[in-house]
N, CA, C, O and the ligand as a Tripos MOL2 file, in Angstrom:
@<TRIPOS>MOLECULE
protein
  225   223    57     0     0
PROTEIN
NO_CHARGES

@<TRIPOS>ATOM
      1 N         -18.2860  123.7180  132.9800 N.3       1 MET1
      2 CA        -18.1040  122.6720  131.9750 C.3       1 MET1
      3 C         -17.6840  121.3590  132.6380 C.2       1 MET1
      4 O         -16.7820  121.3260  133.4750 O.2       1 MET1
      5 N         -18.3520  120.2930  132.2460 N.am      2 HIS2
      6 CA        -17.9990  118.9720  132.7610 C.3       2 HIS2
      7 C         -17.2680  118.2090  131.6530 C.2       2 HIS2
      8 O         -17.6690  118.2590  130.4900 O.2       2 HIS2
      9 N         -16.2190  117.5200  132.0100 N.am      3 THR3
     10 CA        -15.4990  116.7290  131.0090 C.3       3 THR3
     11 C         -15.3040  115.2970  131.4870 C.2       3 THR3
     12 O         -15.2540  115.0080  132.6830 O.2       3 THR3
     13 N         -15.1960  114.4060  130.4900 N.am      4 PHE4
     14 CA        -14.9980  112.9960  130.7730 C.3       4 PHE4
     15 C         -14.0860  112.3960  129.7180 C.2       4 PHE4
     16 O         -14.2310  112.6860  128.5310 O.2       4 PHE4
     17 N         -13.1540  111.5660  130.1410 N.am      5 ALA5
     18 CA        -12.3020  110.8350  129.2070 C.3       5 ALA5
     19 C         -12.4240  109.3520  129.5110 C.2       5 ALA5
     20 O         -12.2860  108.9260  130.6570 O.2       5 ALA5
     21 N         -12.6860  108.5720  128.4680 N.am      6 CYS6
     22 CA        -12.8590  107.1250  128.6310 C.3       6 CYS6
     23 C         -11.6470  106.4610  129.3040 C.2       6 CYS6
     24 O         -11.8010  105.5380  130.1030 O.2       6 CYS6
     25 N         -10.4610  106.9360  128.9740 N.am      7 LYS7
     26 CA         -9.2530  106.3090  129.5460 C.3       7 LYS7
     27 C          -9.2390  106.4120  131.0750 C.2       7 LYS7
     28 O          -8.6020  105.6020  131.7480 O.2       7 LYS7
     29 N          -9.9380  107.4010  131.6130 N.am      8 ASP8
     30 CA         -9.9760  107.5740  133.0710 C.3       8 ASP8
     31 C         -10.7650  106.4900  133.7850 C.2       8 ASP8
     32 O         -10.6760  106.3700  135.0070 O.2       8 ASP8
     33 N         -11.5360  105.6980  133.0470 N.am      9 ILE9
     34 CA        -12.1910  104.5460  133.6890 C.3       9 ILE9
     35 C         -11.5140  103.2450  133.2490 C.2       9 ILE9
     36 O         -12.0730  102.1570  133.3840 O.2       9 ILE9
     37 N         -10.2980  103.3880  132.7220 N.am     10 GLY10
     38 CA         -9.5160  102.2020  132.4070 C.3      10 GLY10
     39 C          -9.7710  101.6200  131.0160 C.2      10 GLY10
     40 O          -9.3340  100.5110  130.7070 O.2      10 GLY10
     41 N         -10.4870  102.3860  130.1780 N.am     11 MET11
     42 CA        -10.7210  101.9320  128.8110 C.3      11 MET11
     43 C          -9.5400  102.3060  127.9420 C.2      11 MET11
     44 O          -8.9640  103.3830  128.0980 O.2      11 MET11
     45 N          -9.1730  101.4170  127.0200 N.am     12 LYS12
     46 CA         -8.1370  101.7710  126.0500 C.3      12 LYS12
     47 C          -8.8480  102.4630  124.8770 C.2      12 LYS12
     48 O          -9.1120  101.8630  123.8360 O.2      12 LYS12
     49 N          -9.1350  103.7130  125.0870 N.am     13 CYS13
     50 CA        -10.0220  104.4200  124.1870 C.3      13 CYS13
     51 C          -9.6880  105.9020  124.2870 C.2      13 CYS13
     52 O          -9.4720  106.4210  125.3830 O.2      13 CYS13
     53 N          -9.6470  106.5770  123.1560 N.am     14 GLY14
     54 CA         -9.2640  107.9830  123.1440 C.3      14 GLY14
     55 C         -10.4350  108.9470  123.2450 C.2      14 GLY14
     56 O         -10.2700  110.1520  123.0580 O.2      14 GLY14
     57 N         -11.6260  108.4130  123.5420 N.am     15 PHE15
     58 CA        -12.8280  109.2620  123.5740 C.3      15 PHE15
     59 C         -12.7920  110.2390  124.7360 C.2      15 PHE15
     60 O         -12.5250  109.8690  125.8790 O.2      15 PHE15
     61 N         -13.0680  111.4950  124.4130 N.am     16 GLU16
     62 CA        -13.2320  112.5280  125.4280 C.3      16 GLU16
     63 C         -14.4370  113.3560  125.0660 C.2      16 GLU16
     64 O         -14.7050  113.5900  123.8870 O.2      16 GLU16
     65 N         -15.1630  113.7990  126.0650 N.am     17 THR17
     66 CA        -16.3360  114.6140  125.7860 C.3      17 THR17
     67 C         -16.4980  115.6710  126.8590 C.2      17 THR17
     68 O         -16.0260  115.5160  127.9850 O.2      17 THR17
     69 N         -17.1710  116.7400  126.4930 N.am     18 SER18
     70 CA        -17.4710  117.7600  127.4920 C.3      18 SER18
     71 C         -18.8610  118.3190  127.2300 C.2      18 SER18
     72 O         -19.3460  118.2980  126.0990 O.2      18 SER18
     73 N         -19.4940  118.8170  128.2810 N.am     19 ALA19
     74 CA        -20.8330  119.3770  128.1600 C.3      19 ALA19
     75 C         -21.0520  120.3680  129.2920 C.2      19 ALA19
     76 O         -20.3530  120.3470  130.3040 O.2      19 ALA19
     77 N         -22.0320  121.2310  129.0990 N.am     20 LYS20
     78 CA        -22.2980  122.2550  130.1100 C.3      20 LYS20
     79 C         -22.9660  121.6880  131.3440 C.2      20 LYS20
     80 O         -22.7460  122.1710  132.4540 O.2      20 LYS20
     81 N         -23.7900  120.6550  131.1510 N.am     21 SER21
     82 CA        -24.4460  120.0510  132.3080 C.3      21 SER21
     83 C         -24.0400  118.5860  132.4160 C.2      21 SER21
     84 O         -23.6250  117.9620  131.4390 O.2      21 SER21
     85 N         -24.1700  118.0560  133.6240 N.am     22 LYS22
     86 CA        -23.8230  116.6650  133.8360 C.3      22 LYS22
     87 C         -24.7940  115.7410  133.1050 C.2      22 LYS22
     88 O         -24.3990  114.6820  132.6180 O.2      22 LYS22
     89 N         -26.0600  116.1400  133.0280 N.am     23 ASP23
     90 CA        -27.0480  115.3460  132.2790 C.3      23 ASP23
     91 C         -26.6490  115.2000  130.8140 C.2      23 ASP23
     92 O         -26.7030  114.1090  130.2460 O.2      23 ASP23
     93 N         -26.2480  116.3210  130.2120 N.am     24 ALA24
     94 CA        -25.8300  116.2890  128.8050 C.3      24 ALA24
     95 C         -24.5820  115.4480  128.6370 C.2      24 ALA24
     96 O         -24.4300  114.7260  127.6520 O.2      24 ALA24
     97 N         -23.6890  115.5500  129.6130 N.am     25 LEU25
     98 CA        -22.4680  114.7690  129.5530 C.3      25 LEU25
     99 C         -22.7650  113.2780  129.6360 C.2      25 LEU25
    100 O         -22.1950  112.4850  128.8860 O.2      25 LEU25
    101 N         -23.6660  112.8920  130.5580 N.am     26 MET26
    102 CA        -24.0230  111.4830  130.7140 C.3      26 MET26
    103 C         -24.6480  110.9330  129.4270 C.2      26 MET26
    104 O         -24.4570  109.7690  129.0740 O.2      26 MET26
    105 N         -25.4030  111.8010  128.7340 N.am     27 LYS27
    106 CA        -26.0100  111.4040  127.4750 C.3      27 LYS27
    107 C         -24.9170  111.1020  126.4380 C.2      27 LYS27
    108 O         -24.9810  110.0990  125.7260 O.2      27 LYS27
    109 N         -23.9120  111.9920  126.3690 N.am     28 ASN28
    110 CA        -22.7890  111.7770  125.4500 C.3      28 ASN28
    111 C         -22.0730  110.4700  125.7780 C.2      28 ASN28
    112 O         -21.7180  109.6960  124.8890 O.2      28 ASN28
    113 N         -21.8700  110.2440  127.0740 N.am     29 ILE29
    114 CA        -21.1440  109.0580  127.5040 C.3      29 ILE29
    115 C         -21.9350  107.7910  127.1730 C.2      29 ILE29
    116 O         -21.3710  106.8170  126.6760 O.2      29 ILE29
    117 N         -23.2340  107.8060  127.4490 N.am     30 SER30
    118 CA        -23.9910  106.5790  127.2040 C.3      30 SER30
    119 C         -24.1310  106.2790  125.7150 C.2      30 SER30
    120 O         -24.1680  105.1160  125.3140 O.2      30 SER30
    121 N         -24.2080  107.3340  124.8910 N.am     31 THR31
    122 CA        -24.2300  107.1290  123.4270 C.3      31 THR31
    123 C         -22.9180  106.4930  122.9880 C.2      31 THR31
    124 O         -22.9060  105.5610  122.1840 O.2      31 THR31
    125 N         -21.8200  107.0040  123.5220 N.am     32 HIS32
    126 CA        -20.5010  106.4790  123.1610 C.3      32 HIS32
    127 C         -20.2980  105.0400  123.6490 C.2      32 HIS32
    128 O         -19.8250  104.1930  122.8920 O.2      32 HIS32
    129 N         -20.6490  104.7650  124.8880 N.am     33 THR33
    130 CA        -20.4180  103.4100  125.4130 C.3      33 THR33
    131 C         -21.2940  102.3900  124.7000 C.2      33 THR33
    132 O         -20.8830  101.2460  124.5020 O.2      33 THR33
    133 N         -22.5060  102.8010  124.3130 N.am     34 ALA34
    134 CA        -23.3800  101.8940  123.5790 C.3      34 ALA34
    135 C         -22.7980  101.5670  122.2150 C.2      34 ALA34
    136 O         -22.7700  100.4070  121.8040 O.2      34 ALA34
    137 N         -22.3280  102.6060  121.5080 N.am     35 LYS35
    138 CA        -21.8650  102.4520  120.1380 C.3      35 LYS35
    139 C         -20.5010  101.7930  120.0810 C.2      35 LYS35
    140 O         -20.2760  100.8950  119.2690 O.2      35 LYS35
    141 N         -19.5830  102.2340  120.9430 N.am     36 THR36
    142 CA        -18.1930  101.8220  120.8360 C.3      36 THR36
    143 C         -17.8590  100.6360  121.7210 C.2      36 THR36
    144 O         -17.0270   99.8030  121.3620 O.2      36 THR36
    145 N         -18.5130  100.5570  122.8900 N.am     37 HIS37
    146 CA        -18.1520   99.5050  123.8260 C.3      37 HIS37
    147 C         -19.2360   98.4590  123.9930 C.2      37 HIS37
    148 O         -19.1470   97.5900  124.8600 O.2      37 HIS37
    149 N         -20.2810   98.5500  123.1420 N.am     38 ASN38
    150 CA        -21.3760   97.5810  123.1920 C.3      38 ASN38
    151 C         -22.0090   97.4570  124.5620 C.2      38 ASN38
    152 O         -22.4380   96.3720  124.9550 O.2      38 ASN38
    153 N         -22.0710   98.5480  125.2840 N.am     39 MET39
    154 CA        -22.7430   98.5580  126.5800 C.3      39 MET39
    155 C         -24.1580   99.0730  126.3570 C.2      39 MET39
    156 O         -24.3730  100.2690  126.1600 O.2      39 MET39
    157 N         -25.1020   98.1710  126.3900 N.am     40 THR40
    158 CA        -26.4820   98.6140  126.1710 C.3      40 THR40
    159 C         -27.0090   99.3620  127.3800 C.2      40 THR40
    160 O         -27.8770  100.2260  127.2600 O.2      40 THR40
    161 N         -26.4810   99.0230  128.5430 N.am     41 SER41
    162 CA        -26.7930   99.8210  129.7310 C.3      41 SER41
    163 C         -25.5190   99.9190  130.5630 C.2      41 SER41
    164 O         -24.6330   99.0690  130.4780 O.2      41 SER41
    165 N         -25.4520  100.9630  131.3590 N.am     42 ILE42
    166 CA        -24.2660  101.1590  132.1900 C.3      42 ILE42
    167 C         -24.5740  100.5950  133.5850 C.2      42 ILE42
    168 O         -25.4850  101.0700  134.2620 O.2      42 ILE42
    169 N         -23.8110   99.5840  134.0050 N.am     43 ASP43
    170 CA        -24.0770   98.9990  135.3150 C.3      43 ASP43
    171 C         -23.6050   99.9260  136.4320 C.2      43 ASP43
    172 O         -22.8820  100.8910  136.1790 O.2      43 ASP43
    173 N         -24.0130   99.6350  137.6640 N.am     44 SER44
    174 CA        -23.7750  100.5920  138.7470 C.3      44 SER44
    175 C         -22.2920  100.7440  139.0600 C.2      44 SER44
    176 O         -21.8560  101.8280  139.4480 O.2      44 SER44
    177 N         -21.5030   99.6730  138.9000 N.am     45 ALA45
    178 CA        -20.0640   99.7630  139.1590 C.3      45 ALA45
    179 C         -19.3940  100.6960  138.1480 C.2      45 ALA45
    180 O         -18.5410  101.5090  138.5030 O.2      45 ALA45
    181 N         -19.7990  100.5590  136.8790 N.am     46 THR46
    182 CA        -19.2450  101.4320  135.8300 C.3      46 THR46
    183 C         -19.7090  102.8620  136.0350 C.2      46 THR46
    184 O         -18.9450  103.8100  135.8510 O.2      46 THR46
    185 N         -20.9590  103.0040  136.4160 N.am     47 LEU47
    186 CA        -21.5080  104.3480  136.6700 C.3      47 LEU47
    187 C         -20.7320  105.0600  137.7790 C.2      47 LEU47
    188 O         -20.4540  106.2560  137.6870 O.2      47 LEU47
    189 N         -20.3860  104.3080  138.8310 N.am     48 ALA48
    190 CA        -19.5980  104.8900  139.9250 C.3      48 ALA48
    191 C         -18.2300  105.3500  139.4320 C.2      48 ALA48
    192 O         -17.7410  106.4130  139.8140 O.2      48 ALA48
    193 N         -17.6100  104.5100  138.5590 N.am     49 LYS49
    194 CA        -16.3120  104.8920  137.9850 C.3      49 LYS49
    195 C         -16.4470  106.1520  137.1440 C.2      49 LYS49
    196 O         -15.6160  107.0570  137.2260 O.2      49 LYS49
    197 N         -17.4950  106.2040  136.3390 N.am     50 ILE50
    198 CA        -17.7250  107.3680  135.4950 C.3      50 ILE50
    199 C         -17.8960  108.6210  136.3610 C.2      50 ILE50
    200 O         -17.3060  109.6630  136.0760 O.2      50 ILE50
    201 N         -18.6950  108.5140  137.4020 N.am     51 ASN51
    202 CA        -18.9140  109.6590  138.2660 C.3      51 ASN51
    203 C         -17.6130  110.1520  138.9020 C.2      51 ASN51
    204 O         -17.4080  111.3550  139.0620 O.2      51 ASN51
    205 N         -16.7400  109.2110  139.2620 N.am     52 ASN52
    206 CA        -15.4370  109.5700  139.8140 C.3      52 ASN52
    207 C         -14.5370  110.2440  138.7750 C.2      52 ASN52
    208 O         -13.7170  111.1010  139.1040 O.2      52 ASN52
    209 N         -14.7090  109.8390  137.5170 N.am     53 ALA53
    210 CA        -13.8020  110.3080  136.4630 C.3      53 ALA53
    211 C         -14.2320  111.6540  135.8790 C.2      53 ALA53
    212 O         -13.4310  112.3260  135.2300 O.2      53 ALA53
    213 N         -15.4760  112.0520  136.0990 N.am     54 ILE54
    214 CA        -15.9640  113.3190  135.5490 C.3      54 ILE54
    215 C         -15.2920  114.4960  136.2540 C.2      54 ILE54
    216 O         -15.2860  114.5900  137.4820 O.2      54 ILE54
    217 N         -14.7330  115.3790  135.4500 N.am     55 LYS55
    218 CA        -14.1390  116.6090  135.9920 C.3      55 LYS55
    219 C         -15.0700  117.7740  135.6880 C.2      55 LYS55
    220 O         -15.5460  117.9350  134.5640 O.2      55 LYS55
    221 N         -15.3140  118.5640  136.6890 N.am     56 SER56
    222 CA        -16.2080  119.6920  136.4670 C.3      56 SER56
    223 C         -15.5870  120.9710  137.0160 C.2      56 SER56
    224 O         -16.1920  122.0390  136.9250 O.2      56 SER56
    225 ZN        -14.6250  104.7610  125.0060 Zn       57 ZN57
@<TRIPOS>BOND
     1     1     2 1
     2     2     3 1
     3     3     4 2
     4     3     5 am
     5     5     6 1
     6     6     7 1
     7     7     8 2
     8     7     9 am
     9     9    10 1
    10    10    11 1
    11    11    12 2
    12    11    13 am
    13    13    14 1
    14    14    15 1
    15    15    16 2
    16    15    17 am
    17    17    18 1
    18    18    19 1
    19    19    20 2
    20    19    21 am
    21    21    22 1
    22    22    23 1
    23    23    24 2
    24    23    25 am
    25    25    26 1
    26    26    27 1
    27    27    28 2
    28    27    29 am
    29    29    30 1
    30    30    31 1
    31    31    32 2
    32    31    33 am
    33    33    34 1
    34    34    35 1
    35    35    36 2
    36    35    37 am
    37    37    38 1
    38    38    39 1
    39    39    40 2
    40    39    41 am
    41    41    42 1
    42    42    43 1
    43    43    44 2
    44    43    45 am
    45    45    46 1
    46    46    47 1
    47    47    48 2
    48    47    49 am
    49    49    50 1
    50    50    51 1
    51    51    52 2
    52    51    53 am
    53    53    54 1
    54    54    55 1
    55    55    56 2
    56    55    57 am
    57    57    58 1
    58    58    59 1
    59    59    60 2
    60    59    61 am
    61    61    62 1
    62    62    63 1
    63    63    64 2
    64    63    65 am
    65    65    66 1
    66    66    67 1
    67    67    68 2
    68    67    69 am
    69    69    70 1
    70    70    71 1
    71    71    72 2
    72    71    73 am
    73    73    74 1
    74    74    75 1
    75    75    76 2
    76    75    77 am
    77    77    78 1
    78    78    79 1
    79    79    80 2
    80    79    81 am
    81    81    82 1
    82    82    83 1
    83    83    84 2
    84    83    85 am
    85    85    86 1
    86    86    87 1
    87    87    88 2
    88    87    89 am
    89    89    90 1
    90    90    91 1
    91    91    92 2
    92    91    93 am
    93    93    94 1
    94    94    95 1
    95    95    96 2
    96    95    97 am
    97    97    98 1
    98    98    99 1
    99    99   100 2
   100    99   101 am
   101   101   102 1
   102   102   103 1
   103   103   104 2
   104   103   105 am
   105   105   106 1
   106   106   107 1
   107   107   108 2
   108   107   109 am
   109   109   110 1
   110   110   111 1
   111   111   112 2
   112   111   113 am
   113   113   114 1
   114   114   115 1
   115   115   116 2
   116   115   117 am
   117   117   118 1
   118   118   119 1
   119   119   120 2
   120   119   121 am
   121   121   122 1
   122   122   123 1
   123   123   124 2
   124   123   125 am
   125   125   126 1
   126   126   127 1
   127   127   128 2
   128   127   129 am
   129   129   130 1
   130   130   131 1
   131   131   132 2
   132   131   133 am
   133   133   134 1
   134   134   135 1
   135   135   136 2
   136   135   137 am
   137   137   138 1
   138   138   139 1
   139   139   140 2
   140   139   141 am
   141   141   142 1
   142   142   143 1
   143   143   144 2
   144   143   145 am
   145   145   146 1
   146   146   147 1
   147   147   148 2
   148   147   149 am
   149   149   150 1
   150   150   151 1
   151   151   152 2
   152   151   153 am
   153   153   154 1
   154   154   155 1
   155   155   156 2
   156   155   157 am
   157   157   158 1
   158   158   159 1
   159   159   160 2
   160   159   161 am
   161   161   162 1
   162   162   163 1
   163   163   164 2
   164   163   165 am
   165   165   166 1
   166   166   167 1
   167   167   168 2
   168   167   169 am
   169   169   170 1
   170   170   171 1
   171   171   172 2
   172   171   173 am
   173   173   174 1
   174   174   175 1
   175   175   176 2
   176   175   177 am
   177   177   178 1
   178   178   179 1
   179   179   180 2
   180   179   181 am
   181   181   182 1
   182   182   183 1
   183   183   184 2
   184   183   185 am
   185   185   186 1
   186   186   187 1
   187   187   188 2
   188   187   189 am
   189   189   190 1
   190   190   191 1
   191   191   192 2
   192   191   193 am
   193   193   194 1
   194   194   195 1
   195   195   196 2
   196   195   197 am
   197   197   198 1
   198   198   199 1
   199   199   200 2
   200   199   201 am
   201   201   202 1
   202   202   203 1
   203   203   204 2
   204   203   205 am
   205   205   206 1
   206   206   207 1
   207   207   208 2
   208   207   209 am
   209   209   210 1
   210   210   211 1
   211   211   212 2
   212   211   213 am
   213   213   214 1
   214   214   215 1
   215   215   216 2
   216   215   217 am
   217   217   218 1
   218   218   219 1
   219   219   220 2
   220   219   221 am
   221   221   222 1
   222   222   223 1
   223   223   224 2
@<TRIPOS>SUBSTRUCTURE
     1 MET1         2 RESIDUE 1 A MET
     2 HIS2         6 RESIDUE 1 A HIS
     3 THR3        10 RESIDUE 1 A THR
     4 PHE4        14 RESIDUE 1 A PHE
     5 ALA5        18 RESIDUE 1 A ALA
     6 CYS6        22 RESIDUE 1 A CYS
     7 LYS7        26 RESIDUE 1 A LYS
     8 ASP8        30 RESIDUE 1 A ASP
     9 ILE9        34 RESIDUE 1 A ILE
    10 GLY10       38 RESIDUE 1 A GLY
    11 MET11       42 RESIDUE 1 A MET
    12 LYS12       46 RESIDUE 1 A LYS
    13 CYS13       50 RESIDUE 1 A CYS
    14 GLY14       54 RESIDUE 1 A GLY
    15 PHE15       58 RESIDUE 1 A PHE
    16 GLU16       62 RESIDUE 1 A GLU
    17 THR17       66 RESIDUE 1 A THR
    18 SER18       70 RESIDUE 1 A SER
    19 ALA19       74 RESIDUE 1 A ALA
    20 LYS20       78 RESIDUE 1 A LYS
    21 SER21       82 RESIDUE 1 A SER
    22 LYS22       86 RESIDUE 1 A LYS
    23 ASP23       90 RESIDUE 1 A ASP
    24 ALA24       94 RESIDUE 1 A ALA
    25 LEU25       98 RESIDUE 1 A LEU
    26 MET26      102 RESIDUE 1 A MET
    27 LYS27      106 RESIDUE 1 A LYS
    28 ASN28      110 RESIDUE 1 A ASN
    29 ILE29      114 RESIDUE 1 A ILE
    30 SER30      118 RESIDUE 1 A SER
    31 THR31      122 RESIDUE 1 A THR
    32 HIS32      126 RESIDUE 1 A HIS
    33 THR33      130 RESIDUE 1 A THR
    34 ALA34      134 RESIDUE 1 A ALA
    35 LYS35      138 RESIDUE 1 A LYS
    36 THR36      142 RESIDUE 1 A THR
    37 HIS37      146 RESIDUE 1 A HIS
    38 ASN38      150 RESIDUE 1 A ASN
    39 MET39      154 RESIDUE 1 A MET
    40 THR40      158 RESIDUE 1 A THR
    41 SER41      162 RESIDUE 1 A SER
    42 ILE42      166 RESIDUE 1 A ILE
    43 ASP43      170 RESIDUE 1 A ASP
    44 SER44      174 RESIDUE 1 A SER
    45 ALA45      178 RESIDUE 1 A ALA
    46 THR46      182 RESIDUE 1 A THR
    47 LEU47      186 RESIDUE 1 A LEU
    48 ALA48      190 RESIDUE 1 A ALA
    49 LYS49      194 RESIDUE 1 A LYS
    50 ILE50      198 RESIDUE 1 A ILE
    51 ASN51      202 RESIDUE 1 A ASN
    52 ASN52      206 RESIDUE 1 A ASN
    53 ALA53      210 RESIDUE 1 A ALA
    54 ILE54      214 RESIDUE 1 A ILE
    55 LYS55      218 RESIDUE 1 A LYS
    56 SER56      222 RESIDUE 1 A SER
    57 ZN57       225 GROUP 0 **** ****
């Protein structure tokens, strides 16, 4: 199981998600960041932070 919490990348946000695969997790994260943080795409710096913050 892979888990991710938005606060781990410095967001003041209580969102947490988990998924069986990293692909599914990234999908959850990108849906959330698009809807809640108005990120239409995740830039490479943010992506690196996300990858560091994912616990598996
Ligand atoms: Zn968030």
